[in-house]
C-alpha atoms as a printed R data frame, in Angstrom:
    type eleno elety resid chain resno        x      y        z
1   ATOM     1    CA   UNK     A     1 -208.333 45.050 -103.678
2   ATOM     2    CA   UNK     A     2 -208.158 41.489 -102.369
3   ATOM     3    CA   UNK     A     3 -210.264 40.460  -99.352
4   ATOM     4    CA   UNK     A     4 -208.037 38.736  -96.727
5   ATOM     5    CA   UNK     A     5 -208.820 37.284  -93.385
6   ATOM     6    CA   UNK     A     6 -205.378 37.798  -91.846
7   ATOM     7    CA   UNK     A     7 -202.211 39.751  -92.606
8   ATOM     8    CA   UNK     A     8 -198.587 38.942  -91.512
9   ATOM     9    CA   UNK     A     9 -196.948 42.089  -90.154
10  ATOM    10    CA   UNK     A    10 -193.677 42.790  -91.927
11  ATOM    11    CA   UNK     A    11 -192.006 43.883  -88.591
12  ATOM    12    CA   UNK     A    12 -193.079 41.416  -85.886
13  ATOM    13    CA   UNK     A    13 -193.979 38.599  -88.282
14  ATOM    14    CA   UNK     A    14 -197.168 37.869  -86.418
15  ATOM    15    CA   UNK     A    15 -200.389 37.017  -88.301
16  ATOM    16    CA   UNK     A    16 -203.156 39.388  -87.268
17  ATOM    17    CA   UNK     A    17 -206.699 40.509  -88.145
18  ATOM    18    CA   UNK     A    18 -206.921 43.125  -90.961
19  ATOM    19    CA   UNK     A    19 -208.477 45.572  -88.498
20  ATOM    20    CA   UNK     A    20 -205.145 45.829  -86.692
21  ATOM    21    CA   UNK     A    21 -203.545 47.394  -89.797
22  ATOM    22    CA   UNK     A    22 -203.925 50.887  -91.175
23  ATOM    23    CA   UNK     A    23 -206.205 51.226  -94.242
24  ATOM    24    CA   UNK     A    24 -204.141 51.700  -97.490
25  ATOM    25    CA   UNK     A    25 -206.534 51.866 -100.487
26  ATOM    26    CA   UNK     A    26 -203.662 51.915 -102.997
27  ATOM    27    CA   UNK     A    27 -202.467 48.460 -101.952
28  ATOM    28    CA   UNK     A    28 -203.716 45.187 -103.326
29  ATOM    29    CA   UNK     A    29 -205.156 44.041  -99.944
30  ATOM    30    CA   UNK     A    30 -206.314 47.507  -98.921
31  ATOM    31    CA   UNK     A    31 -204.220 47.479  -95.757
32  ATOM    32    CA   UNK     A    32 -200.717 48.398  -94.789
33  ATOM    33    CA   UNK     A    33 -198.428 45.486  -94.035
34  ATOM    34    CA   UNK     A    34 -197.117 47.069  -90.732
35  ATOM    35    CA   UNK     A    35 -199.497 46.449  -87.814
36  ATOM    36    CA   UNK     A    36 -200.646 49.437  -85.733
37  ATOM    37    CA   UNK     A    37 -198.651 48.348  -82.718
38  ATOM    38    CA   UNK     A    38 -195.387 48.077  -84.696
39  ATOM    39    CA   UNK     A    39 -196.244 51.419  -86.441
40  ATOM    40    CA   UNK     A    40 -196.500 53.114  -83.015
41  ATOM    41    CA   UNK     A    41 -193.223 51.595  -81.930
42  ATOM    42    CA   UNK     A    42 -191.637 52.887  -85.109
43  ATOM    43    CA   UNK     A    43 -193.039 56.343  -84.722
44  ATOM    44    CA   UNK     A    44 -191.645 56.608  -81.132
45  ATOM    45    CA   UNK     A    45 -188.269 55.329  -82.174
46  ATOM    46    CA   UNK     A    46 -187.740 57.814  -85.077
47  ATOM    47    CA   UNK     A    47 -189.390 60.771  -83.302
48  ATOM    48    CA   UNK     A    48 -192.333 61.102  -85.640
49  ATOM    49    CA   UNK     A    49 -194.736 61.485  -82.679
50  ATOM    50    CA   UNK     A    50 -192.890 64.592  -81.487
51  ATOM    51    CA   UNK     A    51 -192.649 66.044  -85.045
52  ATOM    52    CA   UNK     A    52 -196.369 65.482  -85.420
53  ATOM    53    CA   UNK     A    53 -197.052 67.311  -82.113
54  ATOM    54    CA   UNK     A    54 -194.842 70.218  -83.343
55  ATOM    55    CA   UNK     A    55 -196.689 70.657  -86.646
56  ATOM    56    CA   UNK     A    56 -200.211 69.937  -85.298
57  ATOM    57    CA   UNK     A    57 -199.994 72.595  -82.582
58  ATOM    58    CA   UNK     A    58 -198.245 75.123  -84.865
59  ATOM    59    CA   UNK     A    59 -201.187 74.735  -87.320
60  ATOM    60    CA   UNK     A    60 -203.735 75.218  -84.544
61  ATOM    61    CA   UNK     A    61 -201.943 78.371  -83.525
62  ATOM    62    CA   UNK     A    62 -201.871 79.622  -87.152
63  ATOM    63    CA   UNK     A    63 -198.059 79.506  -87.404
64  ATOM    64    CA   UNK     A    64 -196.640 78.766  -90.814
65  ATOM    65    CA   UNK     A    65 -193.333 78.025  -89.162
66  ATOM    66    CA   UNK     A    66 -193.529 76.447  -85.715
67  ATOM    67    CA   UNK     A    67 -192.219 78.622  -82.824
68  ATOM    68    CA   UNK     A    68 -191.867 75.473  -80.731
69  ATOM    69    CA   UNK     A    69 -189.312 73.041  -82.065
70  ATOM    70    CA   UNK     A    70 -188.790 69.298  -81.583
71  ATOM    71    CA   UNK     A    71 -185.848 70.118  -79.255
72  ATOM    72    CA   UNK     A    72 -188.133 72.405  -77.137
73  ATOM    73    CA   UNK     A    73 -190.692 69.566  -76.709
74  ATOM    74    CA   UNK     A    74 -187.981 67.051  -75.826
75  ATOM    75    CA   UNK     A    75 -186.743 69.488  -73.204
76  ATOM    76    CA   UNK     A    76 -190.217 70.004  -71.843
77  ATOM    77    CA   UNK     A    77 -190.754 66.268  -71.625
78  ATOM    78    CA   UNK     A    78 -187.495 65.941  -69.787
79  ATOM    79    CA   UNK     A    79 -188.630 68.436  -67.158
80  ATOM    80    CA   UNK     A    80 -192.028 66.962  -66.700
81  ATOM    81    CA   UNK     A    81 -191.642 63.252  -65.925
82  ATOM    82    CA   UNK     A    82 -194.898 63.399  -63.952
83  ATOM    83    CA   UNK     A    83 -198.121 65.253  -64.580
84  ATOM    84    CA   UNK     A    84 -197.881 68.601  -62.817
85  ATOM    85    CA   UNK     A    85 -201.650 68.549  -62.155
86  ATOM    86    CA   UNK     A    86 -202.150 65.020  -60.742
87  ATOM    87    CA   UNK     A    87 -198.619 63.535  -60.389
88  ATOM    88    CA   UNK     A    88 -199.373 60.453  -62.570
89  ATOM    89    CA   UNK     A    89 -196.170 59.193  -64.256
90  ATOM    90    CA   UNK     A    90 -195.907 60.304  -67.877
91  ATOM    91    CA   UNK     A    91 -194.805 58.234  -70.842
92  ATOM    92    CA   UNK     A    92 -195.577 57.928  -74.491
93  ATOM    93    CA   UNK     A    93 -199.024 56.327  -73.864
94  ATOM    94    CA   UNK     A    94 -200.507 59.122  -71.645
95  ATOM    95    CA   UNK     A    95 -198.411 62.281  -72.300
96  ATOM    96    CA   UNK     A    96 -199.697 65.423  -74.026
97  ATOM    97    CA   UNK     A    97 -198.691 69.032  -74.079
98  ATOM    98    CA   UNK     A    98 -200.829 71.649  -72.332
99  ATOM    99    CA   UNK     A    99 -200.920 75.452  -72.951
100 ATOM   100    CA   UNK     A   100 -201.025 77.060  -69.513
101 ATOM   101    CA   UNK     A   101 -203.022 79.834  -71.225
102 ATOM   102    CA   UNK     A   102 -205.176 78.022  -73.750
103 ATOM   103    CA   UNK     A   103 -204.777 78.807  -77.419
104 ATOM   104    CA   UNK     A   104 -208.532 79.572  -77.525
105 ATOM   105    CA   UNK     A   105 -208.182 82.124  -74.690
106 ATOM   106    CA   UNK     A   106 -208.438 85.816  -75.433
107 ATOM   107    CA   UNK     A   107 -206.089 86.277  -72.468
108 ATOM   108    CA   UNK     A   108 -202.622 85.125  -73.412
109 ATOM   109    CA   UNK     A   109 -202.888 81.865  -75.188
110 ATOM   110    CA   UNK     A   110 -199.764 81.756  -77.453
111 ATOM   111    CA   UNK     A   111 -198.079 78.720  -78.783
112 ATOM   112    CA   UNK     A   112 -194.618 79.360  -77.367
113 ATOM   113    CA   UNK     A   113 -192.469 76.995  -75.277
114 ATOM   114    CA   UNK     A   114 -192.879 79.328  -72.168
115 ATOM   115    CA   UNK     A   115 -196.730 78.621  -72.313
116 ATOM   116    CA   UNK     A   116 -196.278 74.897  -72.555
117 ATOM   117    CA   UNK     A   117 -196.085 72.083  -69.937
118 ATOM   118    CA   UNK     A   118 -196.312 68.359  -70.344
119 ATOM   119    CA   UNK     A   119 -199.267 66.756  -68.673
120 ATOM   120    CA   UNK     A   120 -201.413 63.569  -68.843
121 ATOM   121    CA   UNK     A   121 -204.133 63.238  -71.349
122 ATOM   122    CA   UNK     A   122 -206.830 63.101  -68.691
123 ATOM   123    CA   UNK     A   123 -205.840 66.447  -66.994
124 ATOM   124    CA   UNK     A   124 -205.398 68.024  -70.409
125 ATOM   125    CA   UNK     A   125 -208.980 66.994  -71.399
126 ATOM   126    CA   UNK     A   126 -210.423 68.231  -68.096
127 ATOM   127    CA   UNK     A   127 -208.512 71.508  -68.142
128 ATOM   128    CA   UNK     A   128 -209.635 72.064  -71.755
129 ATOM   129    CA   UNK     A   129 -210.200 75.806  -72.221
130 ATOM   130    CA   UNK     A   130 -210.061 76.889  -68.590
131 ATOM   131    CA   UNK     A   131 -208.705 80.448  -68.994
132 ATOM   132    CA   UNK     A   132 -206.860 80.483  -65.769
133 ATOM   133    CA   UNK     A   133 -204.568 77.730  -64.411
134 ATOM   134    CA   UNK     A   134 -205.456 78.977  -60.980
135 ATOM   135    CA   UNK     A   135 -209.112 78.103  -61.556
136 ATOM   136    CA   UNK     A   136 -208.142 74.705  -62.699
137 ATOM   137    CA   UNK     A   137 -206.037 74.289  -59.525
138 ATOM   138    CA   UNK     A   138 -208.947 75.294  -57.289
139 ATOM   139    CA   UNK     A   139 -211.533 72.902  -58.918
140 ATOM   140    CA   UNK     A   140 -209.440 69.750  -59.591
141 ATOM   141    CA   UNK     A   141 -209.097 67.662  -56.392
142 ATOM   142    CA   UNK     A   142 -205.954 65.864  -57.479
143 ATOM   143    CA   UNK     A   143 -204.211 69.250  -58.119
144 ATOM   144    CA   UNK     A   144 -203.038 69.578  -54.533
145 ATOM   145    CA   UNK     A   145 -201.262 72.469  -52.832
146 ATOM   146    CA   UNK     A   146 -197.980 70.613  -53.023
147 ATOM   147    CA   UNK     A   147 -198.400 70.030  -56.781
148 ATOM   148    CA   UNK     A   148 -199.498 73.699  -57.236
149 ATOM   149    CA   UNK     A   149 -196.234 74.937  -55.649
150 ATOM   150    CA   UNK     A   150 -194.216 72.439  -57.710
151 ATOM   151    CA   UNK     A   151 -196.048 73.506  -60.910
152 ATOM   152    CA   UNK     A   152 -195.327 77.256  -60.243
153 ATOM   153    CA   UNK     A   153 -191.751 76.389  -59.377
154 ATOM   154    CA   UNK     A   154 -190.975 74.440  -62.562
155 ATOM   155    CA   UNK     A   155 -193.012 76.594  -64.911
156 ATOM   156    CA   UNK     A   156 -191.658 79.991  -63.816
157 ATOM   157    CA   UNK     A   157 -188.155 78.700  -63.308
158 ATOM   158    CA   UNK     A   158 -188.118 77.350  -66.919
159 ATOM   159    CA   UNK     A   159 -189.603 80.665  -68.116
160 ATOM   160    CA   UNK     A   160 -187.045 82.910  -66.550
161 ATOM   161    CA   UNK     A   161 -184.053 80.581  -66.535
162 ATOM   162    CA   UNK     A   162 -183.299 80.378  -62.882
163 ATOM   163    CA   UNK     A   163 -184.735 78.724  -59.813
164 ATOM   164    CA   UNK     A   164 -187.360 80.769  -58.007
165 ATOM   165    CA   UNK     A   165 -187.654 81.084  -54.223
166 ATOM   166    CA   UNK     A   166 -190.578 80.096  -51.997
167 ATOM   167    CA   UNK     A   167 -191.428 83.818  -51.655
168 ATOM   168    CA   UNK     A   168 -191.521 84.096  -55.426
169 ATOM   169    CA   UNK     A   169 -193.872 81.109  -55.561
170 ATOM   170    CA   UNK     A   170 -196.171 82.858  -53.103
171 ATOM   171    CA   UNK     A   171 -195.943 86.053  -55.210
172 ATOM   172    CA   UNK     A   172 -196.924 84.180  -58.350
173 ATOM   173    CA   UNK     A   173 -199.791 82.489  -56.618
174 ATOM   174    CA   UNK     A   174 -201.075 85.880  -55.584
175 ATOM   175    CA   UNK     A   175 -200.774 87.264  -59.179
176 ATOM   176    CA   UNK     A   176 -202.382 84.190  -60.664
177 ATOM   177    CA   UNK     A   177 -205.314 84.391  -58.229
178 ATOM   178    CA   UNK     A   178 -205.789 88.125  -59.061
179 ATOM   179    CA   UNK     A   179 -205.575 87.309  -62.733
180 ATOM   180    CA   UNK     A   180 -208.224 84.705  -62.238
181 ATOM   181    CA   UNK     A   181 -210.532 87.139  -60.573
182 ATOM   182    CA   UNK     A   182 -209.941 89.683  -63.340
183 ATOM   183    CA   UNK     A   183 -210.846 87.063  -66.029
184 ATOM   184    CA   UNK     A   184 -213.986 86.248  -64.079
185 ATOM   185    CA   UNK     A   185 -214.973 89.922  -63.839
186 ATOM   186    CA   UNK     A   186 -214.354 90.414  -67.578
187 ATOM   187    CA   UNK     A   187 -216.567 87.360  -68.366
188 ATOM   188    CA   UNK     A   188 -219.358 88.604  -66.269
189 ATOM   189    CA   UNK     A   189 -219.211 92.091  -67.877
190 ATOM   190    CA   UNK     A   190 -219.404 90.428  -71.325
191 ATOM   191    CA   UNK     A   191 -222.530 88.570  -70.175
192 ATOM   192    CA   UNK     A   192 -224.138 91.792  -68.910
193 ATOM   193    CA   UNK     A   193 -223.393 93.538  -72.207
194 ATOM   194    CA   UNK     A   194 -224.998 90.628  -74.155
195 ATOM   195    CA   UNK     A   195 -228.156 90.876  -72.095
196 ATOM   196    CA   UNK     A   196 -228.353 94.710  -72.453
């Protein structure tokens, strides 16, 4: 391995610091010749980012063959141009996928397209393993009533394949609130059993 002070990127032809290139121990200089910025552009252009999402989440869910395809994710990204939880505009730099019922949850939590929405990285991190999306709605200030109604409308409409009415949105809110209360009760019972 040769120690170099700068490397010329083979794509943008700009001379840059070695730290801006991926480590490649099998090359003479110990670094790739495609800078990280050009690598990211290339991955977006050829769909590698979406493929990586498909296989990473399938592996987390214990699926040998992914139930959610690249086409499914592309369709979800088309539906959710803005974060459903805070309304920030989504693009390749801040977009992630969120499982409405977390994979770690005992209550639902499957890696299927009906359980997935696109959201911003910040909301995904703050929602984390909240077992009920209704609880997340109640505790996150930026998740307004208007956004809640829009979230329910898009999510359920996608799930059942037709637009839902305002009345159906109210019904779903009622059911998700009841579900949240049931999850809370079950968690409290588990705590009591641990103590006893």
